[in-house]
N, C-alpha and C positions, 0 to 999 in steps of 0.2 A: 388386387386392386382396391383401393377408397377413390372414386372417380370426384371432380368438384361440382358441386351445386351449381344449378341454372346461374342464382343469384349471387355464387362467393364472391368476396370482395380480391378485385388484382392484389398479385400479393407484392411487397412491398419494393419498389424499385432500388437496384443496388446504390449506391452511392460511389459518385467517382471517386479520384484519387486526391483530389484539392479536397473535396468534401471530408474526408475520412482525415486527411491530414489538419484539417480545420477542426473538427469534432476532435481531437485527442489533443490540441496544441497548450487549453489551458492546463494542462496535466504538468507543464513546466514551470508555470507562474509558481502551479497549487504546491511543488515539491519547496519553495520557501519557506514553507509555513509549517510543515511536517518535521525538516530537519532540527531547526533553531529549539522548536518548543521541544523535542525529543531529547536534544544532547546538550546547548547550553546554554539556552534564555535561562533556565531556574538559577545557574551558576553566576549568570551574568548577572543576576538582580542581588545575588548574593553577595559580592564582591563589589558592587556599585550603586546599591541603595541599602536601605536601614532597616531591611526586612530581613528576618533570620533562617538557615535554613529550616528550623524546625518549621514556621511559619508558611517557609516557600513548599515543603514537603508535604505537609495537611494539604494546603490548597490546590494544587498541583491533581493532588491524589483526587481532592473532592470534584474540580473540576471534570475531570475525565472520567468519574461515574457518573456524573448526573450527564455528563456529553453521551456514555455508551446510552442509559436508561432515555435517552433523550431519539434514538438515533430512529427504534422504530417507530417510532410517531410520525417523523421526516419521511419515512418510507412508505408510510401510510396514507399522508397529507399528498405526497409526490403522487402515486398513483391515482387517486382519488381527483386531484383537480387536473391533474393532465388528461384523466378521460376526458373530463369535461371542457378542457382549454385547447385540447389537440394538442399538445405539447410540453415537456419540462424545461426547457429553455430559460425560462420566467426564474426558477431556482439558480441558473449561475450569475445571472447577471443579482440577482438579491446575495447570492453570496461574495459575489465579485467589490459591492458595495461595503458589505460588513467589515469583512477581511483585509479590505483598502485600513477603514476608522481603526478596527481593531489592532491592526501592525502598525500604525502609526505614533497609537501612543504606547500599545505597549514597549517597540521597540526602540523610545523616546523617554528612557527612567530620568527624573530628578535623582541626586543624591538623598534627597527627603521622601522620595516615593514609599507609601506604607503597602501593607499587603492587601488591603481592599482593593487599591487601584490596581494591582499585578493580579487580585484573581477574578476582577471586573472584566480586563479587555484578555486574558488568560482563557475565560470561558467562551466569553464572544468569538473569540477565534476557533476555538474547537467547534463550537457551533455553526459559524460561517464555513468551516471547512467541512463538514458535514452536509450543509445543504448542496455545498458542490458533490461532492463524492459519490451519494448517493442516489441522488436523482441522475443521476451521467451515468454512475455505473449502470441503471436500471435503463435509460435511453440506450445506450450502447445495445441491448441485448433486441429491441426494440428494429435499430436500425440492421443487426446483424441478422439476412435473414435466409443468411447459409454461412454454413460451415468454416468456408473460406474467407469470407467475409467477416466474420466474427470475431477468428484468429487475429486478422488483417487489424481491423480495430486497436485490440486490444493490446496486439505488440506495438501501432504505434504510440498508442499510451503510457504502454511503458518503454520506450525512446524516449517521449517527453521529460517523463518524467524521472528517467534517468540523467535525459540531456539536464535538467534544471537541479538537481541533484549537484551533477558537475558544473556547473555552473556556479552553483550556491560557495561552490568548497575553493571556487577559485578567485570569485570579487575580493578576498584581503589578500589573496595573492597578488595580483593585478595591480589593486590599492596599495601595496609597499610600499611606495616611494613617497607618497602623500602622508602615511601615516608611521609608517619605518614599523611593522611589523605584519607579519604575517598572518595574524589571531583577528579576533573579531572584537574590533573597536566599535564606538556609538557609531562611528562617523559609516563605517561598511556596513554597517545594519539600516544608518538609515537610505545606504544608497538601495542596499536591498529590499526597501521597504518601496520606493519611488521607482524602481525595477520592477517589482510586482504591479502597483495600479498602471505603470504605462504597458503595462503586455499583458493582464488581465482582463479589466475593464470593457477594451474594445474585442479582443474577442469573444467575449462573454455575450456582446450585443451584433456581434456579426454571427457567432451561432445563432443566436434567435431568429437572427433573420435570413440567414444562406441553408438552413440544415433542416428539414424536412420531419414534423412534429409525427407524433404516434399515429400508426398506419390505423386506417378506416377498417376495422375486424369484428368479429360480433363477440368478440369479449366484453363484458362488463367492467364497469367499474369495482373494484374490490369492497366487500364489507368483514367489516370485523365477524360477524355473526359465523363461524362454522372457520373459521380462519385457525385456529389451533386442531381444529380435526382431520383440514385438509392436510397439514404440513404433516401430523402426524401419518399418514397412508401415501408421503411421498416418499418411498426409501430411496430415491439417487441423490434426494435432499440431504437425509439424515447420514448416507455415506459421504455426501461430502465436507458436510460439518465436522463431518467426525476427521476426513484426513486434514481438513484446513486446518483443525485444532491441535492435531497433534504435531504438523508443521509447523504451527507457529507459535507451540509451545515449545520448541524443540530451538526454535530459531530465535526465542524468548532467552534464551540459558545462551547462545552464543553470543548473542549482541551484547548482553550486562556484563559479557566479561571478556569482549573483544580488544576494549581500552586497556584494561588489566593485563593483558598479556601480551599490547604491544609496548606499554609504558613500563610497567614495571617485570616483563620477564624478560624480554628483549631489547628494551632501552633502548628502542625509535619514537617516543612520545614524540618528540620534538617536529619527525618527518610527518605526526598524523594527519594533516591535511594534504600533504602529495600522497600519502599510503591512499584515502577517499579516491583522493582523483582517478588513481591507476585503478581503480576496483568501480567504478563508476564507467569508465570512460572505456575500459576492457566488456566490460556488461552490456553499455551501447553500441560494442561492434557488433556483440555476439547475438543479441536479438533478433536479429536480419536471417543469422545462419540458422539458430533454431526455428524458425517462423517455417522454411522453407523445409524442414522435415519434416511437416505436415505433411507431404507428398505421399510419402511411403511407411509414415507412424501415426497412431492414434493421437490424439492431444495431451489427453491424459498419461500415455503411456509418454511423452515427450517429457512431461513432466516428472513423474517416475523415475525415470534412469538421469534426468539430470541431479533430483535428491540425492541417486546411491553416487555415481559420480561424486558431487562434494563432498560426500561422508568420508569417502575411499580418501581423499587427496587430504582432507583435514588435518589427519594425523602425520603428514609429512611435515607439517608448520614445529614439530619435537625435532625432526633433522636440524635446522638453524640455528646455531650460536647466537647467544644474547651479541649488541654491541649494532654501532653505525657500519662497523666495517661489512657488513653481512646485507646492508640495504638494497642492493640490488637484489641478491634470490627474494628477500623479503616482498619486494614491488614484483618480482617474475611470477610467484607464490598467489599476491593477492591478485594477480591477474587472470590465473590462470580461474580461483576461486569465482570472481566475478563474471568471468566465459561459462562456467558450468552450472552456477545459480540461476541466471538468465532469466529460463522460461516462469521463473515462478514470476516474473513481471506481467505475462500474459494469459501462460495457460491456464490459472485454476480460475480466473474471470470469465476464459470462454468454457471452461468447462460447467460455470454455475450457470450462463445464457443457455446451455442445454437443458438445464435443470426448470429452468424457467418454461420453456418452452414445454417439458413436461407437466408442468405447474396448468400450464394454460388450457391441455391439453385433457386434463383430468378434471376443472375444476369448472372452462370457462369462463375464467374472472382472471384477470391479468393483477398477481401481486410481487412485479418486477422487485418493485420498491422496496416495498415491505421486507421479501426475501434481501434483496441487497446489504437492507438493512438490519439484519437479522445476523448474515454475515459479518457483517465490519461490527456488529457487539460481538461473534464469538471469536474472531479473530484479536478482535483488542483483549478479551478477556484473559485467554490463551498464550497471549503476548505477555501479558503483564504476569501471569500466573507463571510461566517458564523465565522470565528475568524475574521474578521475586527467590523462582528454587535455586534459579545460578546464586544467590548472595546468598541463601540460606546458607547453601551448602559450603561457602567461602565460609560463614559464620562458623559452620560446625567443626571446621577444622583450622580456624583460628587463623583466617588469611589475615593481614596487614595489609592495606592500597597504600600504593606512594613508598613501599618500602621493598627490600630484599627481602623472599624468602625461601625458605630450606624444606624439605622432607615434607610431610604431611600437608602444610600449610601449601605449598608448589603444586605439590601432587595433586589438591585438591582445584586448584587454575587451570595445569594442564588437562585434567581429564572434563571438565566442564567445558571448555572453549574445544577439544577436539575428539570427546569421544561421547560423552555423557548428551552432549545436545543434539547430537544425530541419533540415539536409541528410538524418543520417539518419531522422528521424521522417516525411519527404515520403517517402523511399524504401520505410519501412516501408507509407503509404497506398495503394501501387501492392499488396502484397500485399494488405492490408485488406478494399481494395475488393474484389477476385477474390475473398474466403474463400469456399471450396466449401459452406460448411455456411450454407443460410440460414433462412427463415421456414419454406419449402416441405420443406425435405432435411429439415430437424430433424422436423416435424410427422411426414415418412417412419419415419424411426430410430426416433422413438416408439412408432410403429405396432406394427413390427416385434418392440419390448422387448415391448410388452404380450401380442405374440403366440405368445411362447415358452412 
C-alpha cells in the first residue's frame, strides 16, 4: 500500500450532477459546427456561389491540414496557461466568440462570394472548434477524479453531442412550412447560427464561473523538453492511438459510403434527414444504458463489444431490397446500428483519461491538453485516410455515383459499406480487449498520484 504524504493535496471533490450537465452542455451547440462542415457546406457553396468544386475541395483540404497541425500547439498552450491560471474555462469563451463570428459569415454567403471568403471563415471555424474541443477534453480528465465520474462526464458529453446532431437535422423539418422544403436553405442555416450563439456563449461563461478549475496538485506545467521521449515510453498511450486509429480508419470507409449506399443502392436518399434523425435518436437513448453496464464490465470491454456487435449487424443491410416501400425496415436497422455503436461517444474518451493519469504518474507533468490534441490529430488523419480509401476502392471498381450500378462496381460499394469498413475495427478490438488500464489498475494509479 502507498500511503499519502502528510502534505499531499486533497483529492479533487466530485462534481455535482448539475455541474456535470453544465460542463457537458456546450457539446450540443458544438455539434452544429462539425455536421455542416463535413456534410453539406462545401456542396452548398458550390451550388449557391461562384466558387467551383475544385476550389472548394482544395481549400477545404488545406484548411483541415493546417488545423490538424495547429492542434498540438493548442494542447500545449492549454496545458501551460491552464497550469498558470488555474483553469481552462477561458478557452471555451474564446472558442464561442470565434465560432459565432465565423459561423455568421460562413453560413451567409452571397452569390458573388469568392474562394478566399470561404477559405478564411472555414479556417476560423475549424480553429475555433479546436479551441473548444481540446481544452474541454483535457479539462474533463482533471474533473473526473474517479472512473465512474469520468465515464459519467463523457457519457453526458456524448448525450449532448448526439442531441445537438439530432436538433441540427430537425431544424429544416421544423421550418418546412416557412421554406417549403426539408432541405437546408440559407434561412435554415441562419436559424442554426443564431441558435448556436444563444446557447454556446452563455454556457461558456457559466462554465468559467461555476465549474472548478484545475485541482492544485504537484504536477508541473508541461515542457516540450523530453515530451517525445516520454510519449514513447507510454505504452498504454501507444496502444490507445493504435486502437483509435484503426477504428477511425474503418469509420472513415463506412461514412464515405453511407450516403451512396442509401441513395444509389437502397434508393431512399430523399429520406436521408429522417434516417439520420432515427440514428441519433436511438444513440441518445442507448448511451445511458451502455454507461450503466460499467458496473459489470470494464470500459474498454464495453467499447470492444460495441464494435463487434456493430460489425456483425452491418451485413444485415444486404437483406433489404431497394425502394421506399422498405423504409420502415431501413429505419429499424438504422436504429439498431445507432444503439449498438453508442459507446463510441464516451468509452474512448474515458480510456484516454486513464492514459493521461498514467502519464502524470510517470512524468509528474500534466500534458492532458497536448495528449488530447495528439488524439485529435490521429483521429482526423485516420478518418481522412479511411474516407479516401473508400473512394479509391470505388474508383478502382469504376463505380459511378448517382447512378444504378451492377456487377463489380455495385459489389465494391456493398463490400465497403458492410465488410471492409469493419476489418480494421475488428483488429482494433484485439488491442482494446487487452488494454492494460482497467478499473483496478486505474485505482492504483490514482492512489499513487494522491500519495505524492
